[in-house]
N, C-alpha and C positions, 0 to 999 in steps of 0.2 A: 762390371764386378759381379762375383760369385756371392753366393747365397753367404749369411753371417752364422757361423758358429762358436762353439764355446771355445774353440781354439783361437777365436780373431780377438779374446780378451783375456790374455795370460793373467793369470793370478800373480804372479810375482812380477809385474810389470812387463815393460817390452816398448816396440817403438811406438808410438802414436800413428794414427792415420785418420785421414779425412773420408768421412761416411757421408756426409751431404753437404752442399754449396753452402754459400754463404744464406743465412737465415735471416729474414727483416726482424728486429726488434725482438730478438728471443720467442719468436712467433714458432714454437713446437709444441706436440703432446707426443709421451712415449705410451704406446698401447702395446699391448700382449705381442700383437702382430706384426708391429713395425712404428715408424715414426711419422705423425701427422705436421707438417710444417708448411712457413709460406716462405718461400727463396726470394731472394732480391729479384727485380722483374727482370724477366729474360723472353720475350720482349715485354711481357704486361704481368701483371701481379696475378698471382693464381695460389690455390692451396694444394699440396702435392703430399704424396704417400709413399715411402720408403720400405718396403715390404723384406721384413728380417729374412725370411727363406728363400727368397729369390734374387734379394741385394737390387732387385729393379725399383727404380722411382716414376710413377705415376702421376700426372696431373689430371685432377678429377671436378675443379672446379678453377674457371676463371672470373678472379674479381670485378666489379664494376670500377671499383674506386680504389683509391691509396688506401690501404691498411693503417688501422693506427697501433696505439699500445695495448694489447692485450689479446690473448687467444687460448684458447682450452677445446678438448674433446672429452664427452661425456665416456666413462669406462667402458660401455659398451662398443663405442667408436661410430654410433649412430647419430650425434647431435654435435654439431660445432659452433662454438661462439668466437667471434672475432669482432674488433674493433673496426671502424672505417671513419674515413676523414670525408665528410661531407663539403667542408669549405676551410680554406686556409685565409687568413689575411692578418693585417698588423695595423694598429693607429699610431700615427705620431703625432703627439700633441704638444705645443709649445705653451707654457703656463707662466705668465708675466707677473711682476710683483711678487714671487713666492717668498715666504718667510717662515 
């Protein structure tokens, strides 16, 4: 993918195109230099960055657990906030004589 330029975003419309792979639970943040995002696992969960200038996607952190809902990056790009799922489970209970 070549770098993104103003010609990639026609003012009067145009054909849409995919610039990111499938993103987990709206987990992305747009920065001045690019887009920080969590893609669907391939093969593991990670935080990646799409550089607007080069069009290159870089993986810079592999996540230890399944990410949850919630993701943001500070304006200066120095801090990332995300949620993770430490455990999952369900309880099925039977209530007898319920009125």
